[in-house]
N, C-alpha and C positions, 0 to 999 in steps of 0.2 A: 076516844080511847086510842091508845097506841097499837100498832100492828101486833106486837107481842101480847097485849091484853086481849085483842080480838081473837087471836089463835087460842089463847088460854081459855077464854070463855067458851069457845066452840068445843074444847076438850072437856071442860067442866060440866057442860050440858050432858055429856054422854057417859059420865063416870058415876057408879053407884058408891055409896059409902062403903068403906073398907076395900076399895078397888085396888087392883094391881095393874100397873101400866108400864109400858116400855116407851121411852123417848129415844129415837134413833136419829142422831145427829144433834148433839147437845151444845157444842161449842163452849160457851162460858157458863151455861146452866141457868140463864135468866128465865126461860120458859119453865124449866124444872122448879125453880123457886116459886114462880107464880102459882103453879098448881099445887105444889106441896103446902104453900102458905094457906091455901083456901080450901083444902080438903084434908082435914086432920087424920083420917084413917087410911090415907093413900100410901101404898108402897110403890115406889118408883125405881125402875132400872134405867140408868142414864148411860147410853151407849154412843161412843164417838171413836174415831181412829186417831184424832189429834196428830195429823201428819202435815208436813210442809209440802209445798207445791211439787218438789222433785219426787216425792213418794206417792202422790195421788195419781190415780189412773188418768191416762191421756183423755179418756172420754169425759171424765169429770171436769178436768181442766178446760176442756173445749166449751163447757157451759158458761165460762167466765164467772162462775159463782165465786164471790169474794173468799169464801172459806176453802175453796180448792186452790187458791192462788197465794196463800200465805207463805212467803219465802223466808221470813225471819223465824228461826227455830225458838228463840227466846219468847216471841209473841205467842207462838203456838203452845209453849210450855206454860205461859201466863194464862191462856184460855183454859188449859186443863186444870191448873191450880185453882182458877175461879170456880170451875165446875166441882172440883173436889171440896172446896170451901162450902158450896151449897150442900153437897152430900153430908158433910160433917154437921151442918146446921140441923139435920134431920136424921139422927142416928136411929138405926133400926127401920127407917122408912125409905132411905134413898141409898142405892147401890150404884157405884160407878164401874162401868166396864169399858176398859180401853181395848178395843178390838175392832175389826171390820164387821160391818153389819151382819152379813150372812154368817160368818163365823160365830158371832155372839148369839145369834138365834139358836144355834145348835145346842147351847148350854141349857135351854129350857125345855120342859116337857110340853107336849100338846095341850092346848086348852088352858094354859097357865095364866094368860092375861085377859083382863076385861077390855083393855084398849091398847093398841099399839099405834104410835104416831111416827110416821116416816118423814124425815127431813134431812136425809144424808146425801146419798148419791143422787144426782138429778138427771143424768142421761137415761134415755129410754131403757137400755139394757140394765142399767143399775137399779132403776125403780122396779122393773120386772123381777129382777133377782131378789130385791128386798121384799116385795109382795110374796113371792113364792117361799122365801125363807121364814117370814113372820106370820103369814096368815094361819098356818096350822097351830101357832102358839096362842092364837085368840080363842077364848072360850065360845061355844055356841051361844049366840045372842049378843056377843060382844062386838066391838068396833075395830076396824083397821081404817086408818086415814093417813093423811099426810099434808104437806105444804107445797105451794107453788103450782097448783093446778090452775092453768089459765093465766098465770102470771106473765104478761106480755111486756115487761119492762125491757126496753131495747138494750139496756146494759148486759143482759143475760140471755142465755138460750135455755129456758126451762120448758121448752115444748115437749121434751121427751117424758116429762111427768104426765102430762095430759095423754100422750100417745100410749104410754104403758097402762095407765088406769083405764082408758077407754078400750084397750085390747082385752082387758080382763073383765070389765063390768060395763053393761050398757048404759046405766043411769046412776052414776055415783051421786050421792047427796053432796051438794056444794054449800059451804058455810063461809063465814067471815074470813077475810085476809087470805083468799086463795086456798082455803082448806077443802079437802075432799074426804068422803066418808063412805064406808060400806059396812 
């Protein structure tokens, strides 16, 4: 299985039929398409800021995450267009939100989502802010999780993900492809 499929399966194991999910950090929408294809009743909110490197926070750029370092505005626009094409394939089931993660969370009532998947800002302060913003949006008994927990790839510095999650919860559930869950 590809890393995307591993992440997708970790998500699918946690979603009930007719679920509402937010994916925060969509890029081109590949993971969005994977879960929408496999769970017919899913309604997905797809959140990303789709910004170039000069518009990303310095703390995110410092992680060396590829998505924080896109300098080509046309490339970033293509990524958003790809995500929009995914949303259009699933009318009434996928909603695209072009905004900062924390700001986007404010648009939803408490307990709205069955699952929120965080894969946007990767420095510790960004992950902490995302958890604080999105956790109240998860229904009781639902899931919040994300990507890159324990990802020690030397090309990146994703150590902030683990620090933020560990500061919040003592024993997160760890699953395939560096995913964490509570």
